C-alpha positions in Angstrom: 135.3 -114.9 134.9 136.4 -116.8 131.8 134.7 -116.3 128.4 132.5 -119.3 127.6 132.0 -118.4 123.9 133.0 -115.6 121.7 131.7 -114.9 118.2 134.9 -113.2 117.1 133.0 -110.6 115.2 135.2 -108.9 112.6 134.7 -105.5 114.3 136.6 -106.9 117.3 139.5 -108.3 115.3 142.8 -106.4 115.2 146.1 -107.2 113.4 148.7 -108.6 115.8 152.5 -109.2 115.5 153.7 -112.0 113.3 150.8 -111.8 110.8 148.3 -113.0 113.3 144.9 -111.6 114.1 143.5 -111.2 117.7 140.0 -110.8 119.0 140.0 -107.7 121.2 137.0 -108.9 123.2 138.3 -112.3 124.4 142.0 -111.8 123.5 142.3 -115.1 121.5 144.2 -115.3 118.2 141.8 -116.2 115.4 141.9 -117.5 111.9 139.7 -117.0 108.9 137.5 -119.9 109.9 136.9 -118.5 113.4 135.5 -115.1 112.5 131.9 -113.9 112.1 130.5 -113.1 109.5 131.9 -116.0 107.6 135.0 -115.4 105.4 133.1 -115.9 102.1 130.5 -113.3 103.2 133.1 -110.6 103.7 134.0 -108.3 100.8 137.2 -108.5 98.7 138.7 -105.4 100.3 138.5 -107.0 103.8 139.9 -110.2 102.5 142.8 -108.4 100.7 143.7 -106.5 103.9 143.6 -109.7 106.0 145.8 -111.7 103.5 148.2 -108.8 103.2 148.7 -108.7 107.0 149.2 -112.5 107.1 151.9 -112.2 104.5 153.6 -109.3 106.3 152.7 -106.7 103.7 150.7 -104.4 105.9 153.4 -101.9 106.6 154.3 -101.6 102.9 150.7 -101.4 101.7 149.6 -98.9 104.3 148.9 -95.4 102.9 151.4 -92.8 104.0 150.0 -89.8 105.9 149.9 -86.5 104.0 
């Protein structure tokens, strides 16, 4: 059965290829304006990680395992 409405909660969002973000619940690609809580309500750490992934910097910025 198709999804009628999804809130795209940030806990369901995962980085996808090409700097995109995908909702794991409904499988849609989402942008900053689609997520809940609102972008401005999320902390600067979350916003930095999101922006870094969109720019393709995730692999370079990821901490290396010890």
